[in-house]
C-alpha positions as CSV (number, residue, x, y, z in Angstrom):
1,M,-54.1,-41.6,24.5
2,K,-50.4,-41.6,25.4
3,R,-48.6,-38.4,26.6
4,H,-44.8,-38.1,26.7
5,A,-45.2,-36.2,29.9
6,M,-46.2,-39.4,31.7
7,A,-42.6,-40.6,31.6
8,K,-41.5,-37.3,33.3
9,L,-44.1,-37.9,36.0
10,V,-42.8,-41.4,36.6
11,S,-39.3,-40.0,36.8
12,W,-40.5,-37.5,39.4
13,K,-42.1,-40.3,41.5
14,N,-38.9,-42.3,41.6
15,K,-36.8,-39.4,42.9
16,V,-35.4,-39.9,46.4
17,N,-35.7,-36.2,47.4
18,K,-38.6,-35.0,45.4
19,M,-40.5,-31.8,46.0
20,P,-44.2,-31.2,45.3
21,L,-44.8,-30.9,41.6
22,I,-46.8,-28.2,39.9
23,I,-48.1,-28.8,36.4
24,E,-48.7,-25.7,34.3
25,G,-50.6,-25.3,31.1
26,A,-53.6,-23.6,29.4
27,R,-57.1,-24.9,29.9
28,Q,-58.0,-28.2,28.1
29,V,-54.5,-29.3,27.3
30,G,-55.1,-32.5,29.4
31,K,-53.6,-31.7,32.8
32,T,-56.4,-33.2,34.9
33,W,-56.6,-36.4,32.7
34,L,-52.8,-36.8,32.8
35,I,-52.4,-36.6,36.6
36,Q,-55.5,-38.7,37.3
37,E,-54.2,-41.4,34.8
38,F,-50.8,-41.2,36.5
39,G,-52.5,-41.8,39.9
40,K,-54.4,-44.8,38.6
41,T,-51.4,-46.5,37.1
42,Q,-48.7,-45.6,39.6
43,Y,-50.4,-45.5,43.0
44,S,-52.7,-47.7,45.1
45,N,-55.0,-44.7,45.8
46,T,-55.4,-41.1,44.7
47,V,-57.0,-38.3,46.7
48,Y,-58.3,-35.7,44.2
49,I,-59.1,-32.1,45.4
50,N,-60.5,-29.5,43.0
51,F,-60.3,-26.1,44.6
52,D,-62.5,-24.6,42.0
53,I,-65.6,-26.5,43.2
54,N,-64.6,-27.8,46.7
55,I,-65.3,-25.0,49.1
56,K,-64.6,-27.2,52.2
57,A,-61.1,-28.0,50.9
58,R,-60.4,-24.3,50.5
59,E,-61.6,-23.7,54.1
60,I,-59.1,-26.3,55.4
61,F,-56.2,-24.2,54.1
62,Q,-57.6,-21.0,55.4
63,K,-57.6,-22.3,58.9
64,D,-54.3,-24.3,59.0
65,I,-51.0,-24.5,57.3
66,D,-49.4,-27.4,59.3
67,P,-49.0,-30.3,56.9
68,Q,-49.9,-33.1,59.2
69,N,-53.1,-31.2,60.4
70,I,-54.0,-30.7,56.7
71,I,-53.5,-34.3,55.9
72,N,-55.7,-35.3,58.8
73,K,-58.5,-33.0,57.6
74,L,-58.1,-34.2,54.0
75,E,-58.5,-37.8,55.2
76,L,-61.8,-36.8,56.8
77,L,-62.9,-34.9,53.7
78,S,-62.0,-37.7,51.3
79,A,-63.1,-40.5,53.7
80,S,-59.8,-42.4,53.0
81,K,-56.5,-42.9,54.8
82,I,-53.6,-41.2,53.1
83,D,-50.5,-43.4,52.8
84,P,-47.6,-41.0,52.2
85,H,-45.6,-43.6,50.3
86,N,-48.3,-45.3,48.1
87,N,-50.9,-42.6,47.6
88,L,-51.0,-39.5,45.4
89,I,-52.5,-36.2,46.5
90,I,-53.8,-34.0,43.6
91,F,-54.6,-30.3,44.1
92,D,-56.3,-29.2,40.9
93,E,-57.1,-25.6,40.0
94,I,-54.8,-24.7,42.9
95,Q,-54.7,-21.0,41.8
96,E,-58.2,-20.8,43.4
97,C,-56.7,-21.4,46.8
98,A,-53.6,-19.2,47.4
99,R,-53.0,-20.6,50.8
100,A,-52.8,-24.2,49.4
101,L,-50.2,-22.9,46.9
102,S,-48.0,-21.3,49.5
103,C,-48.5,-24.4,51.8
104,L,-46.6,-26.5,49.4
105,K,-43.5,-25.0,50.9
106,Y,-44.3,-26.5,54.3
107,F,-45.0,-29.9,52.7
108,C,-41.6,-29.8,51.1
109,E,-39.8,-28.8,54.3
110,Q,-41.7,-30.7,57.0
111,S,-43.5,-33.6,55.2
112,P,-41.5,-34.4,52.0
113,E,-42.7,-38.1,52.1
114,Y,-46.1,-37.1,50.7
115,N,-46.6,-37.3,46.9
116,I,-48.3,-34.1,45.9
117,I,-49.1,-32.8,42.4
118,A,-50.8,-29.5,41.9
119,A,-52.2,-28.2,38.7
120,G,-53.9,-25.0,37.5
121,S,-54.9,-23.2,34.3
122,M,-54.4,-19.7,35.6
123,L,-51.2,-20.3,37.5
124,G,-49.2,-18.0,35.3
125,V,-51.3,-15.1,36.6
126,A,-51.6,-16.4,40.2
127,T,-47.8,-17.0,40.6
128,H,-47.0,-13.4,39.6
129,T,-49.5,-11.7,41.8
130,N,-49.0,-13.9,44.9
131,S,-45.9,-13.0,46.8
132,S,-46.1,-16.3,48.9
133,F,-45.4,-18.6,45.9
134,P,-43.1,-21.4,47.2
135,V,-40.0,-20.5,45.2
136,G,-37.4,-23.2,45.4
137,K,-39.7,-25.6,47.2
138,V,-41.6,-27.0,44.2
139,E,-40.8,-28.6,40.9
140,T,-42.7,-27.5,37.7
141,L,-43.7,-29.3,34.5
142,S,-45.3,-27.5,31.5
143,L,-47.9,-29.4,29.5
144,Y,-48.8,-28.5,26.0
145,P,-51.2,-29.8,23.4
146,L,-50.3,-33.1,21.7
147,N,-47.3,-32.6,19.5
148,F,-47.0,-34.3,16.0
149,S,-45.4,-37.4,17.4
150,E,-48.1,-37.9,20.0
151,F,-50.7,-37.2,17.4
152,L,-49.3,-39.9,15.1
153,E,-49.3,-42.3,18.0
154,A,-52.9,-41.4,19.0
155,I,-54.3,-42.0,15.4
156,E,-52.3,-45.3,15.3
157,E,-49.8,-44.2,12.6
158,T,-46.9,-45.4,14.6
159,R,-44.8,-46.3,11.5
160,Y,-44.4,-42.6,10.7
161,K,-43.6,-41.8,14.3
162,Q,-41.0,-44.6,14.5
163,A,-39.4,-43.4,11.2
164,L,-39.0,-39.9,12.7
165,T,-37.8,-41.1,16.0
166,N,-35.2,-43.4,14.5
167,K,-34.1,-40.7,12.0
168,D,-34.8,-43.2,9.2
169,Y,-34.2,-40.8,6.4
170,N,-34.0,-43.4,3.6
171,I,-37.7,-44.3,4.1
172,F,-38.9,-40.7,3.7
173,T,-38.7,-40.9,-0.1
174,V,-41.2,-43.8,0.1
175,I,-43.6,-42.3,2.7
176,E,-43.2,-38.6,1.8
177,D,-46.6,-38.0,0.4
178,D,-48.4,-39.9,3.1
179,L,-46.4,-38.1,5.8
180,I,-47.2,-34.7,4.3
181,S,-50.9,-35.8,4.3
182,K,-50.7,-36.6,8.0
183,L,-49.0,-33.3,8.7
184,K,-51.7,-31.4,7.0
185,L,-54.3,-33.4,9.0
186,Y,-52.5,-32.3,12.1
187,Y,-52.6,-28.7,10.9
188,F,-56.4,-29.0,10.9
189,I,-57.0,-31.0,14.0
190,G,-54.1,-29.8,16.1
191,G,-53.2,-31.2,19.5
192,M,-56.0,-30.3,21.8
193,P,-56.9,-33.7,23.4
194,K,-60.7,-33.4,23.0
195,A,-60.3,-32.5,19.3
196,V,-57.9,-35.4,18.7
197,L,-60.2,-37.9,20.6
198,S,-63.2,-36.8,18.5
199,Y,-61.3,-37.4,15.3
200,I,-60.3,-40.9,16.5
201,Q,-63.8,-41.8,17.6
202,Q,-65.9,-40.3,14.8
203,Q,-63.6,-39.3,11.9
204,N,-65.9,-36.2,11.5
205,M,-64.0,-33.0,10.6
206,Q,-67.1,-30.9,11.2
207,E,-67.3,-32.2,14.8
208,V,-63.6,-31.6,15.3
209,R,-64.1,-28.0,14.1
210,S,-67.1,-27.6,16.4
211,I,-65.0,-28.7,19.4
212,Q,-62.2,-26.3,18.5
213,E,-64.7,-23.4,18.2
214,N,-66.1,-24.3,21.5
215,I,-62.6,-24.3,23.1
216,I,-61.9,-20.9,21.6
217,A,-65.3,-19.6,22.9
218,N,-64.5,-20.9,26.4
219,Y,-61.2,-19.2,26.4
220,E,-62.9,-15.9,25.4
221,K,-65.3,-16.3,28.3
222,D,-62.3,-16.5,30.6
223,F,-61.4,-13.0,29.5
224,S,-64.4,-11.6,31.2
225,K,-64.1,-13.8,34.3
226,H,-60.5,-13.2,35.2
227,I,-59.5,-9.7,34.1
228,N,-60.8,-6.2,34.8
229,S,-63.4,-4.9,32.5
230,A,-61.2,-2.2,31.1
231,S,-58.7,-4.7,29.7
232,I,-61.2,-7.1,28.1
233,P,-61.5,-5.3,24.8
234,K,-57.7,-5.0,24.5
235,V,-57.2,-8.7,25.2
236,G,-59.8,-9.6,22.7
237,M,-58.3,-7.4,20.0
238,I,-54.8,-9.0,20.4
239,W,-56.3,-12.5,20.4
240,N,-58.4,-11.9,17.3
241,A,-55.5,-10.2,15.4
242,I,-53.0,-13.1,15.6
243,P,-54.1,-15.1,12.5
244,A,-54.1,-12.1,10.2
245,Q,-50.8,-10.8,11.6
246,L,-49.1,-14.2,11.1
247,A,-50.4,-14.3,7.5
248,K,-48.8,-11.0,6.6
249,E,-45.4,-10.6,4.9
250,K,-44.1,-8.3,7.7
251,K,-42.0,-10.3,10.1
252,Q,-43.1,-8.7,13.3
253,W,-46.2,-7.8,15.4
254,V,-47.6,-4.4,14.5
255,Y,-49.9,-2.8,17.0
256,K,-51.4,-0.4,14.6
257,N,-52.9,-3.4,12.7
258,V,-54.7,-4.3,16.0
259,K,-56.3,-0.8,16.2
260,E,-55.5,2.4,14.3
261,G,-53.2,4.5,16.3
262,A,-52.5,1.8,18.9
263,R,-49.2,1.9,20.9
264,A,-47.4,-0.9,22.7
265,S,-47.7,0.8,26.1
266,Q,-51.6,0.6,25.8
267,Y,-51.6,-3.2,25.2
268,E,-48.7,-4.5,27.2
269,D,-50.9,-5.5,30.2
270,A,-53.3,-7.4,27.9
271,L,-50.5,-9.2,26.1
272,Y,-48.9,-10.1,29.4
273,W,-52.1,-11.6,30.6
274,L,-52.5,-13.8,27.5
275,E,-48.9,-15.0,27.8
276,Q,-49.3,-15.8,31.5
277,I,-52.3,-18.1,31.0
278,G,-50.6,-19.9,28.1
279,L,-52.8,-18.9,25.2
280,V,-50.2,-17.0,23.2
281,Y,-46.4,-17.2,22.8
282,K,-44.4,-14.1,22.3
283,I,-41.3,-14.8,20.3
284,S,-38.7,-12.1,20.0
285,R,-36.7,-11.6,16.9
286,V,-33.0,-12.4,16.9
287,N,-30.8,-11.5,13.9
288,N,-27.5,-12.5,15.5
289,T,-27.1,-16.2,16.3
290,K,-24.3,-15.9,18.8
291,I,-24.6,-17.4,22.2
292,P,-26.4,-16.5,24.4
293,L,-29.3,-15.7,22.1
294,S,-31.0,-13.7,24.9
295,S,-28.3,-11.1,24.6
296,Y,-29.2,-10.4,21.0
297,R,-33.0,-10.3,21.5
298,E,-34.6,-7.4,19.7
299,T,-37.8,-5.5,20.7
300,A,-39.6,-6.8,17.5
301,F,-41.6,-9.9,18.1
302,K,-44.3,-12.2,16.7
303,L,-47.3,-13.8,18.5
304,Y,-48.4,-17.4,18.0
305,M,-51.4,-19.2,19.4
306,L,-51.4,-22.2,21.7
307,D,-52.2,-24.8,19.1
308,V,-52.0,-25.1,15.3
309,G,-55.5,-26.6,15.1
310,L,-57.0,-23.6,17.0
311,L,-55.1,-21.3,14.7
312,S,-56.6,-23.1,11.7
313,A,-60.0,-22.8,13.3
314,K,-59.5,-19.1,14.2
315,A,-58.4,-18.4,10.6
316,G,-61.5,-20.2,9.2
317,L,-59.6,-22.8,7.2
318,T,-61.4,-25.9,6.1
319,I,-59.9,-29.4,5.6
320,Q,-60.3,-28.8,1.8
321,N,-58.1,-25.7,2.1
322,L,-55.4,-27.8,3.6
323,V,-55.7,-31.0,1.5
324,D,-56.2,-29.3,-1.9
325,T,-52.8,-27.9,-3.0
326,N,-54.5,-25.7,-5.5
327,Q,-56.4,-23.8,-2.9
328,E,-55.1,-20.2,-2.9
329,L,-56.1,-19.7,0.8
330,F,-53.8,-22.4,2.0
331,S,-50.9,-21.2,-0.2
332,H,-51.1,-17.8,1.5
333,F,-51.6,-19.1,5.0
334,K,-49.3,-22.2,4.8
335,G,-46.3,-20.2,6.2
336,A,-48.3,-19.2,9.3
337,L,-49.4,-22.8,10.0
338,T,-45.8,-24.1,9.5
339,E,-44.3,-21.5,11.8
340,Q,-46.9,-22.4,14.4
341,Y,-46.2,-26.1,14.0
342,V,-42.4,-25.6,14.4
343,L,-43.0,-23.5,17.5
344,Q,-45.1,-26.3,19.1
345,E,-42.5,-28.9,18.3
346,L,-39.7,-26.9,19.8
347,K,-41.8,-26.2,22.9
348,S,-42.4,-29.9,23.5
349,C,-39.0,-30.9,22.2
350,S,-40.2,-34.3,21.0
351,L,-38.9,-34.7,17.5
352,P,-35.3,-34.7,16.5
353,Y,-34.3,-31.4,14.9
354,Q,-33.3,-33.1,11.7
355,S,-36.7,-34.7,11.3
356,L,-38.3,-31.3,11.7
357,C,-36.2,-29.9,8.9
358,I,-37.1,-32.8,6.6
359,L,-40.8,-32.3,7.3
360,L,-40.5,-28.6,6.5
361,A,-38.6,-29.3,3.3
362,C,-41.4,-31.6,2.2
363,L,-44.0,-28.9,2.3
């Protein structure tokens, strides 16, 4: 499965004065697979440290912050010599070791020759609560679910991807129906790597949906593991309300639809947490399109989920709802799925803007 982010990693590797790289993204979007695959294909050896399960690795950083001393201890821990020019060091789930996160500053300043990539699923929360985050001493890269272009390539429908990439508009009249069919398939499967891989291997939509539901259940388990008990119900209510609010005619998020009498001030912390771990996107309304847009941002906003396939699963849509144009459920919910799809494409910035417009016009 190819990811466009791989090219960005190669570009980072080839920089003369590179800094340690932090990859951000929600759980199960493929961060660990991507950086391990990058290590396999671009380096002679990779030293992989997962701070979530490796207690000894956490202890190394608790006792020392000198880069060379840390390298010496990591060599003992991994039983391999670390070549600074030909080896990759991966710090996974780095939010579980705050000292390792802050220590990236010293690698940047004192030992920039080492190739270090850090990743974490809760980094959004960790970096806003940890005052020792290495600001200005690291580079960052955000990883999202597979976009439509990556999805087409994964299911070996490269002719459609090529047409979109080349802006070959003349051929769209020929492939329009097929392309719409593939887009609806993407609406159901989405871009979570495990769901896409399941479809490729088994072509079983029920299994795809089961995987999506399991991903959603695991996200919801994180609510209780990483936030205080008082905020859990509020986080859950916001998370569960997203599909219904997207389906409504009203063009903004309404707190009273989450709970009768609810006010923004009561839910701001819960919404902030969901944003920081990458499970939702808060998009503010702008009625004036002058530059800069941020100057004309209003208080009204809408919430979107991480992935269109997860939104489809959360809303209870079946593949028949999406494929059958006579299904009333899809006609009502189509706008929500299309908005979610466009958001994901703009986040990943993969397809030309004109191709996006053509795809939307076809629906």
